[in-house]
Each structure stands twice: as C-alpha cells, then as structure tokens.
C-alpha positions as CSV (number, residue, x, y, z in Angstrom):
1,M,5.7,20.7,-28.7
2,D,7.5,18.0,-26.9
3,T,6.0,16.8,-23.6
4,K,8.1,16.4,-20.5
5,N,8.2,12.6,-21.0
6,Q,9.4,13.0,-24.6
7,H,12.2,15.3,-23.3
8,F,13.1,12.7,-20.7
9,D,13.1,9.8,-23.2
10,R,15.1,11.8,-25.8
11,D,17.8,12.8,-23.3
12,L,17.9,9.2,-21.9
13,G,18.6,8.0,-25.5
14,K,21.4,10.7,-25.8
15,I,23.0,9.6,-22.6
16,M,23.0,5.9,-23.6
17,A,24.5,6.8,-26.9
18,Y,27.2,8.8,-25.3
19,L,28.0,6.0,-22.8
20,E,28.3,3.5,-25.6
21,E,30.7,5.8,-27.4
22,G,32.7,6.3,-24.1
23,A,31.8,10.0,-24.0
24,Y,31.1,10.0,-20.2
25,L,31.5,13.7,-19.6
26,K,28.8,14.5,-22.3
27,A,26.5,11.9,-20.7
28,R,27.0,13.5,-17.3
29,D,26.3,17.0,-18.6
30,V,22.9,15.8,-20.0
31,L,22.2,14.0,-16.8
32,M,22.8,17.0,-14.7
33,N,19.9,18.8,-16.3
34,Y,17.6,16.7,-14.2
35,V,16.7,16.5,-10.5
36,A,17.9,13.6,-8.3
37,A,14.7,11.5,-8.6
38,D,14.8,11.7,-12.4
39,I,18.5,10.9,-12.5
40,A,17.9,7.8,-10.4
41,E,15.2,6.7,-12.8
42,M,17.6,7.2,-15.7
43,L,20.3,5.2,-13.9
44,E,17.9,2.3,-13.4
45,D,17.3,2.2,-17.2
46,I,21.0,2.5,-17.9
47,L,21.9,-0.3,-15.4
48,E,19.3,-2.5,-17.0
49,D,20.2,-1.8,-20.7
50,L,23.9,-1.2,-20.6
51,G,25.0,-3.0,-17.5
52,M,26.5,-2.2,-14.1
53,D,29.9,-1.0,-15.3
54,K,28.7,2.0,-17.3
55,A,26.0,2.9,-14.7
56,V,28.6,2.9,-11.9
57,I,31.1,5.0,-13.9
58,L,28.3,7.6,-14.5
59,F,27.2,7.5,-10.9
60,R,30.7,8.1,-9.6
61,M,31.0,11.2,-11.9
62,L,28.1,12.9,-10.3
63,P,28.9,15.7,-7.7
64,K,29.1,14.2,-4.3
65,D,26.0,15.9,-2.9
66,V,24.0,14.9,-6.0
67,S,25.1,11.3,-5.8
68,V,23.8,11.0,-2.2
69,D,20.3,12.2,-3.2
70,V,20.3,10.0,-6.3
71,F,21.3,7.0,-4.2
72,S,18.4,7.5,-1.8
73,Y,15.9,7.3,-4.8
74,L,17.3,4.1,-6.2
75,P,15.6,0.7,-5.6
76,G,17.2,-1.6,-3.0
77,D,18.7,-4.0,-5.5
78,D,20.4,-1.2,-7.4
79,Q,21.7,0.3,-4.2
80,A,23.2,-3.0,-3.3
81,D,24.9,-3.3,-6.7
82,I,26.3,0.1,-6.5
83,I,27.6,-0.4,-2.9
84,Q,29.4,-3.5,-4.1
85,A,31.0,-1.6,-7.0
86,I,32.3,1.5,-5.3
87,T,35.1,2.1,-2.8
88,D,34.8,2.0,1.0
89,R,35.5,5.8,1.1
90,E,32.6,6.5,-1.3
91,I,30.4,4.2,0.8
92,S,31.3,6.0,4.0
93,Y,30.5,9.4,2.4
94,I,27.1,8.3,1.1
95,M,26.1,6.7,4.4
96,K,27.3,9.8,6.3
97,E,25.3,12.2,4.2
98,L,22.1,10.2,3.9
99,D,19.2,11.2,6.2
100,F,19.0,8.8,9.1
101,D,15.6,7.3,8.0
102,D,16.9,6.8,4.4
103,K,20.0,5.2,5.9
104,I,17.9,2.7,7.8
105,D,15.8,2.0,4.7
106,V,19.0,1.3,2.7
107,L,20.5,-1.0,5.4
108,E,17.2,-3.0,5.7
109,E,17.4,-3.7,2.0
110,L,21.1,-4.7,1.7
111,P,22.5,-8.2,2.3
112,A,24.0,-8.8,5.7
113,N,27.6,-8.9,4.5
114,I,27.3,-5.5,3.0
115,V,25.6,-4.1,6.1
116,S,28.4,-5.4,8.2
117,R,30.9,-3.7,5.8
118,I,29.1,-0.4,6.2
119,L,28.7,-0.6,10.0
120,E,32.4,-1.3,10.4
121,K,33.1,2.2,9.1
122,T,30.3,3.9,11.1
123,P,31.1,5.8,14.4
124,R,30.3,3.8,17.5
125,D,27.4,6.0,18.7
126,E,25.7,6.0,15.4
127,R,26.3,2.3,14.9
128,R,24.5,1.7,18.3
129,L,21.6,3.8,17.2
130,I,21.4,2.1,13.8
131,N,21.4,-1.3,15.4
132,E,18.6,-0.2,17.7
133,F,16.5,1.0,14.8
134,L,17.2,-2.2,12.8
135,N,15.9,-4.3,15.7
136,Y,12.4,-2.8,15.6
137,P,9.9,-5.2,13.8
138,E,9.5,-4.6,10.1
139,G,6.4,-2.6,9.3
140,S,6.3,-1.0,12.8
141,A,6.5,2.7,13.7
142,G,9.9,2.1,15.1
143,S,11.2,1.0,11.7
144,L,9.8,4.1,10.0
145,M,10.9,6.8,12.4
146,T,14.0,9.1,12.4
147,P,15.9,10.4,15.4
148,E,16.6,13.7,13.6
149,Y,14.2,16.0,15.3
150,I,14.4,19.2,17.3
151,A,14.2,18.6,21.0
152,L,13.7,21.5,23.5
153,R,13.6,21.8,27.3
154,D,10.6,23.3,29.0
155,D,12.7,25.8,30.9
156,M,14.1,27.4,27.7
157,T,13.0,30.9,26.7
158,V,11.7,31.6,23.2
159,A,15.1,33.3,22.4
160,D,17.0,30.2,23.6
161,A,14.7,27.9,21.6
162,L,15.2,29.8,18.4
163,A,18.9,29.9,18.8
164,H,18.9,26.2,19.4
165,I,16.9,25.6,16.2
166,K,19.3,27.7,14.2
167,R,22.2,25.5,15.5
168,V,20.7,22.1,14.8
169,G,18.0,22.8,12.2
170,M,20.1,21.8,9.2
171,D,20.5,18.3,10.7
172,S,16.8,17.8,11.5
173,E,14.1,16.2,9.4
174,T,11.8,19.1,10.1
175,I,11.9,22.4,12.0
176,Y,8.2,23.2,11.9
177,L,7.5,21.2,15.0
178,C,9.7,21.0,18.1
179,Y,9.4,18.4,20.8
180,V,9.7,19.3,24.5
181,K,11.3,16.6,26.7
182,H,11.9,16.1,30.4
183,A,15.4,15.4,31.6
184,D,14.4,11.7,31.6
185,R,13.6,11.9,27.8
186,K,9.9,11.6,28.4
187,L,7.8,13.6,25.9
188,E,6.2,16.5,27.6
189,G,4.7,18.6,24.8
190,I,4.9,20.0,21.3
191,V,5.5,23.6,20.1
192,S,5.4,24.8,16.6
193,L,8.0,27.1,15.0
194,R,5.3,29.5,14.1
195,T,4.3,29.8,17.8
196,L,7.9,30.5,18.8
197,V,8.5,33.1,16.0
198,I,5.4,35.2,16.9
199,S,5.9,35.0,20.7
200,D,7.9,37.3,23.0
201,D,11.6,36.3,23.4
202,S,11.3,36.1,27.2
203,K,8.4,33.6,27.3
204,L,9.1,30.1,28.4
205,V,8.6,27.1,26.2
206,S,6.5,25.5,28.9
207,D,4.0,28.3,28.6
208,L,3.6,27.8,24.8
209,M,3.8,24.1,24.3
210,E,0.7,21.9,23.6
211,T,0.4,19.1,26.1
212,D,-2.6,17.5,24.4
213,Y,-0.9,15.9,21.4
214,V,-1.0,12.9,19.1
215,Y,1.8,10.3,19.4
216,L,2.6,6.8,18.2
217,N,4.2,3.8,20.0
218,V,7.3,2.3,18.4
219,Y,5.4,-1.0,18.0
220,D,2.4,0.4,16.3
221,D,1.8,-1.2,12.9
222,Q,2.5,0.9,9.8
223,E,-1.2,0.8,8.9
224,E,-2.0,2.5,12.2
225,V,0.7,5.1,11.4
226,A,-0.8,5.8,8.0
227,E,-4.3,6.1,9.5
228,A,-3.0,8.6,12.0
229,F,-1.6,10.8,9.3
230,K,-4.7,10.6,7.2
231,K,-6.9,11.4,10.2
232,Y,-5.0,14.4,11.6
233,G,-3.1,15.7,8.5
234,F,0.1,16.4,10.4
235,L,3.5,16.9,8.8
236,A,5.1,14.8,11.6
237,I,4.1,12.7,14.6
238,P,6.3,11.8,17.6
239,V,7.1,8.2,18.4
240,V,7.5,7.1,22.0
241,D,8.6,3.8,23.7
242,N,6.6,2.0,26.3
243,E,7.9,4.4,29.0
244,H,6.7,7.4,26.9
245,R,10.3,8.4,26.1
246,L,10.6,10.2,22.8
247,V,12.7,8.1,20.5
248,G,12.0,9.6,17.1
249,I,9.4,11.1,14.7
250,I,7.7,10.0,11.5
251,T,7.3,12.5,8.7
252,V,4.6,12.5,6.1
253,D,7.0,11.7,3.2
254,D,7.8,8.3,5.0
255,V,4.1,7.6,5.3
256,M,3.5,8.1,1.6
257,D,5.7,5.0,0.9
258,V,3.7,3.0,3.5
259,I,0.3,4.0,1.9
260,E,1.6,2.9,-1.5
261,E,2.8,-0.4,-0.1
262,E,-0.4,-1.1,1.8
263,T,-2.6,-0.1,-1.3
264,T,-0.5,-2.5,-3.5
265,E,-0.9,-5.3,-0.9
266,D,-4.7,-4.8,-0.8
267,I,-5.0,-4.8,-4.6
268,E,-3.0,-8.0,-4.8
269,R,-5.1,-9.7,-2.2
270,M,-8.3,-8.6,-3.7
271,V,-7.4,-10.4,-6.9
272,G,-6.1,-13.4,-5.2
273,V,-2.3,-12.7,-5.4
274,M,-0.4,-13.5,-2.2
275,G,2.1,-10.7,-2.4
276,D,5.7,-10.7,-1.1
277,D,6.6,-9.0,2.1
278,E,9.2,-7.1,0.0
279,R,7.6,-4.9,-2.6
280,K,9.2,-5.7,-5.9
281,K,8.4,-4.6,-9.4
282,Y,6.6,-7.0,-11.6
283,L,9.5,-7.7,-13.9
284,D,11.9,-8.2,-11.0
285,L,10.1,-11.2,-9.7
286,G,10.9,-14.6,-11.3
287,V,8.4,-16.9,-13.0
288,F,8.3,-19.3,-10.1
289,R,7.8,-16.5,-7.6
290,H,4.8,-15.3,-9.6
291,V,3.5,-18.9,-9.7
292,K,3.9,-19.2,-5.9
293,N,2.1,-15.9,-5.3
294,R,-0.9,-16.7,-7.5
295,L,-1.4,-20.5,-7.1
296,P,-3.0,-20.7,-3.6
297,W,-6.2,-18.8,-4.5
298,L,-6.4,-20.4,-7.9
299,L,-6.4,-23.8,-6.3
300,F,-9.0,-22.7,-3.9
301,M,-11.2,-21.4,-6.7
302,T,-10.7,-24.5,-8.7
303,V,-12.0,-26.6,-5.8
304,A,-14.9,-24.2,-5.4
305,L,-15.8,-24.6,-9.1
306,M,-15.6,-28.4,-8.7
307,V,-18.1,-28.1,-5.9
308,T,-20.3,-25.8,-8.1
309,G,-20.2,-28.5,-10.8
310,S,-21.2,-31.2,-8.4
311,L,-24.2,-29.1,-7.2
312,I,-25.3,-28.5,-10.8
313,N,-25.1,-32.2,-11.4
314,Q,-27.6,-32.7,-8.6
315,F,-30.1,-30.7,-10.8
316,E,-29.4,-32.8,-13.9
317,S,-33.1,-33.7,-14.3
318,V,-34.1,-30.0,-14.4
319,L,-31.5,-29.2,-17.0
320,S,-32.2,-32.2,-19.1
321,Q,-35.9,-31.4,-19.3
322,V,-35.5,-27.7,-19.9
323,I,-32.1,-27.4,-21.7
324,V,-32.5,-23.7,-22.4
325,L,-31.8,-23.0,-18.7
326,V,-28.1,-23.9,-19.2
327,G,-27.6,-20.8,-21.3
328,Y,-28.7,-18.5,-18.4
329,L,-26.5,-20.0,-15.7
330,P,-23.4,-18.0,-16.6
331,L,-25.5,-14.8,-16.6
332,L,-26.7,-15.4,-13.0
333,M,-23.3,-16.6,-11.7
334,G,-21.5,-13.6,-13.3
335,T,-24.1,-11.1,-12.0
336,G,-23.8,-12.6,-8.5
337,G,-20.0,-12.3,-8.5
338,N,-20.0,-8.8,-9.9
339,T,-22.6,-7.4,-7.5
340,G,-21.0,-9.1,-4.5
341,T,-17.5,-7.9,-5.4
342,Q,-18.9,-4.4,-5.9
343,T,-20.3,-4.3,-2.4
344,A,-17.2,-5.9,-0.8
345,T,-15.0,-3.3,-2.4
346,L,-17.0,-0.4,-0.9
347,I,-17.1,-2.0,2.5
348,I,-13.3,-2.8,2.5
349,R,-12.7,0.9,1.6
350,G,-15.0,2.0,4.3
351,L,-13.2,-0.2,6.9
352,S,-9.8,1.1,5.8
353,L,-10.8,4.7,6.0
354,D,-12.8,4.2,9.3
355,E,-16.0,5.2,7.6
356,V,-17.5,1.9,8.6
357,D,-17.1,0.1,11.9
358,L,-17.9,-3.5,13.0
359,K,-20.8,-2.1,15.1
360,D,-22.4,-0.8,11.9
361,I,-23.0,-4.3,10.5
362,F,-26.8,-4.1,10.8
363,K,-26.8,-0.6,9.2
364,V,-24.7,-2.1,6.3
365,L,-27.1,-5.1,5.9
366,W,-30.2,-2.9,5.9
367,K,-28.7,-0.5,3.4
368,E,-27.5,-3.3,1.1
369,L,-30.8,-5.1,1.3
370,R,-32.6,-2.0,0.0
371,V,-29.9,-1.5,-2.7
372,S,-30.1,-5.1,-3.7
373,I,-33.9,-5.0,-4.1
374,C,-33.7,-2.0,-6.3
375,L,-30.9,-3.3,-8.4
376,G,-32.4,-6.8,-8.6
377,V,-35.8,-5.5,-9.8
378,V,-34.1,-3.4,-12.6
379,L,-31.8,-6.2,-13.7
380,S,-34.5,-8.8,-13.6
381,A,-36.9,-6.6,-15.6
382,F,-34.3,-6.0,-18.2
383,N,-33.5,-9.7,-18.5
384,F,-37.2,-10.7,-18.6
385,L,-37.8,-8.4,-21.5
386,K,-34.7,-9.6,-23.3
387,I,-35.7,-13.3,-22.8
388,I,-39.3,-12.7,-24.1
389,L,-38.6,-10.3,-26.9
390,I,-35.2,-11.2,-28.2
391,D,-34.7,-14.8,-27.2
392,Q,-38.3,-15.7,-28.0
393,Q,-38.6,-17.9,-24.9
394,P,-41.8,-18.7,-23.0
395,P,-42.8,-16.2,-20.2
396,L,-42.3,-18.8,-17.6
397,I,-38.6,-19.1,-18.5
398,G,-38.2,-15.3,-18.3
399,L,-40.0,-15.3,-14.9
400,T,-37.7,-18.0,-13.6
401,V,-34.6,-16.0,-14.6
402,A,-36.1,-12.8,-13.3
403,I,-37.0,-14.1,-9.9
404,S,-33.6,-15.9,-9.6
405,M,-31.9,-12.7,-10.6
406,I,-33.5,-10.8,-7.7
407,L,-32.6,-13.5,-5.2
408,V,-29.0,-13.8,-6.5
409,V,-28.4,-10.1,-6.3
410,M,-29.9,-9.9,-2.8
411,F,-27.7,-12.8,-1.6
412,A,-24.5,-11.4,-3.2
413,K,-25.0,-7.9,-1.9
414,L,-25.6,-9.1,1.7
415,F,-22.8,-11.6,1.5
416,G,-20.4,-9.1,0.0
417,G,-21.2,-6.6,2.8
418,T,-20.9,-9.1,5.6
419,L,-17.8,-11.1,4.6
420,P,-15.2,-8.2,4.9
421,M,-16.6,-7.2,8.3
422,A,-16.6,-10.8,9.5
423,A,-13.0,-11.1,8.3
424,K,-11.9,-8.1,10.3
425,K,-13.7,-9.4,13.4
426,I,-11.6,-12.6,13.4
427,G,-8.4,-10.7,12.6
428,V,-8.1,-11.5,8.9
429,D,-7.3,-8.8,6.3
430,P,-10.7,-8.0,4.7
431,A,-9.0,-7.5,1.3
432,L,-8.1,-11.2,1.4
433,M,-11.8,-12.0,1.5
434,A,-12.8,-9.9,-1.5
435,T,-12.9,-11.1,-5.2
436,P,-11.8,-14.7,-5.0
437,M,-13.9,-15.8,-2.0
438,I,-17.0,-13.9,-3.0
439,S,-16.8,-15.0,-6.7
440,S,-16.5,-18.6,-5.6
441,V,-19.3,-18.6,-3.1
442,T,-21.7,-16.6,-5.2
443,D,-21.1,-19.0,-8.1
444,M,-22.2,-21.9,-6.0
445,V,-25.2,-20.2,-4.4
446,S,-26.3,-18.6,-7.7
447,S,-26.5,-21.9,-9.5
448,V,-28.4,-23.5,-6.6
449,I,-30.9,-20.6,-6.4
450,F,-31.5,-20.6,-10.1
451,L,-32.0,-24.3,-10.5
452,F,-34.1,-24.7,-7.3
453,T,-36.3,-21.8,-8.5
454,A,-36.6,-23.4,-11.9
455,S,-37.6,-26.7,-10.4
456,I,-40.4,-25.0,-8.4
457,L,-41.8,-22.7,-11.1
458,L,-41.5,-25.2,-13.9
459,G,-42.8,-28.1,-11.8
460,I,-39.8,-30.4,-12.4
461,A,-38.9,-32.9,-9.8
462,I,-35.2,-32.7,-8.7
C-alpha cells in the first residue's frame, strides 16, 4: 500500500510531466486534490525544477481563495518572485485577503521596492496600520501580533456581545477570547465565548470578564512570548503598549514559528554556527555565507587547540619517558568534552524552560558533583581493567589513567553546569557557550590534569 509521501511524490511527478507537456489544466486538477500547505510545497519544487514561468502559470490557475492560502505558506523568496511575476490586480487581491499577521510577515520578507508597490494600492487606514506594525523591532511581540481581534465594551449585555461577535467574527483571528476595552482603548478585561454563550442574555460583560489576565508588551522579545504561551497554554494573549492600550493579540500558531526559529538558533549556536537573523534553508545559503557562519568558532577552537598543544609540550619530559601515555590523551580529552557537553545541554534546556534559575547554581553544582563522582568511578574502573587486562600495561599506568579520569569528569561536569548559568548572568545566550567553548576548555584542562597526575604518580620531573 502506498504511503502518503509516496502519493505526494507520485502526483508531484505527474504534475511536472503535465507542465512540461503544456497540459496545465491536468496539472491543476491533480494539484487541487491537496490542501494549501501541500500545494505550496509542490509549487516550491516546481519552481526549483521547472522555473518561475511554469510555476506562476500554475499558481494563477488556482481558484482565488486557494491561491491566497497557498501564497501564505510559501517561503519569502518564492513570495517575492511570484509578486514580481503577477499583475497589480492579482497582488491587490492577495494582500486584501491575507490575514493581517500573514500580510505583515510577507511585507517584512519582501524587498523595499515591492513593499512600496503593494502599499501604493492599499487603503490609507490600512496602510497606516501596516506601517505602524512594520516599525516594531524585529523579533518583538509587536512584530508578531495581529489587530484582528474581537473587542467588547464593558457596558454591553451578553446579547449585544454575541450579536457583535456574529458581525465581526469572520474577520477576527479568533472568536474564543474577547477583549474588553475602555473608551480610551486601555485593556480592561477578558471574557471567553463559552462564558458568554452559557450566561443570561441580560448580564453585563463587566460582570463576566476576568480582570486578572496575562498580557504582553509590544516590545517584549519573542522568546518571552514563546515562554508565556508554554507556561500558560493559552490560544491567544493580548498585547498592550506602554500606556496599557490594547493594540493586538498573538495567537498560538504564530508562536509555533517562533519556537521553531529559536530552537534552530540554539542548535546552530551549540555546534558553533553563527546563524543568520533570517532563517533560510541550508541549500538557499551560498557557500561564502556558510563559511562566514562557521568560521568564527572554528578559528576560536583552532587557537584553543594551539594552546592545548603548547601545554602538552610543557610536559614533554613526562611523555618522552613514558611514551604509552600519549595513547590515552585522546581518551581523556574526549571524555571530558562529552561529559561537559552533556551537562551543559541539560542546564541550557533547564534555563530555557525555567526549570533551573540562576539562584539554583549551588544546587546544580552539588548535584553535578555527586553525578560526576559516580560516573567518574564507573568510567575509571572500566578503563583501569581495560588497560591492565587488554592493553597489558603496568597497574601504575592504569591507576594514572583511572585517577585522571575521575578528576577530568568532575571538572567537566562542574564546568559544563556552571558555564551556561554564568553566560546567562552576563547577558550572553547560554547556547553560545555550549559545545565549542566546553570542548576547547576541557581539552586543555584534561591534558594538564592527566600529565600532571602522571608526573606525580610515576615520579617523573616536569
């Protein structure tokens, strides 16, 4: 039986074959068997493989309402290409029908000349509102919100409120939560649709609304926005300005994109890639952009390894007299880097989910100290037996490696637990201090611990 992906790939192949033959109606008929998100994915592949001309022809053959939904799912680069290829009338229709927050996302991605072209054909009131939204800092709550919400007055009855929801509900991002405002636009309270539906028609909204509510400021960072949604589990959260005037709401679907972006950024930083502000696909970035993103940390690690080499040279007498020690250096350095990164990853996750706070640093150190001792003893015992039984080395060599292993694991665990918290304390992203920094430092310290321990136990002068 074909899987869903096999169906998708098979139909995509059919569509491309029809397009190459010029059978556009047949291609459209196959395309219309899919939802907007899948159609957008197919158009991306068509645009890449067959070029803009055929993709635009197929896009223009879609029903108008479908084309708007498909357009909202396309990447920014593809949206810009399509905008440049279609008529002003088609552009006006798409921009008119897009949800306001999707419209802002599109305009933020498009080149300035295309944005100007679109705004020229936008009604004055809407143009003023768009410009206001575009002026909020990128990555702020203001840049994520939509003004398409249901606003109620506190003097409305339930019957009035429900009638108002019926009139404006189709143009709102969500109808499940309604926002009660004063005449001066200040947010007064929140009332749910469920509360309104089950209440008596004569009751006033002011008697039903919740005045203890969660809200965001327009200048809150998108990470704070994501944290608020994760903490409270709301479908939408109101956004106010510095005078507590309600200016928009953020819905959970907008936050999903933020969480994906922040997760991608953290992963990139944890492996030493300085990611772009604009999230682009791997294949969309040029070679030199990849080089620019990866080079800084690689240079840092190269310098760190040079320092490690210099430190090892200081113990040349130890290594020259007991040459077998050289074979165990990578073991200890690798173990130090792995155990340190393991701890750092857990602490970074804890910090991002508010499971760990800066005030918990001593609790973290105490826990990691005990964990490191347990792990160090197990790993050192395993390596001691391996060195004695398999490598056939003297017990003193095995003891040197075993003791060094315990000390290296202890240092790496404590360092890996402390560094992310110290980074957050000084205002640096903890993810930036993960794998590259920890690996480099633990390499240096591990080699010093091992060689210094060997010099003491084996009685070799440094």
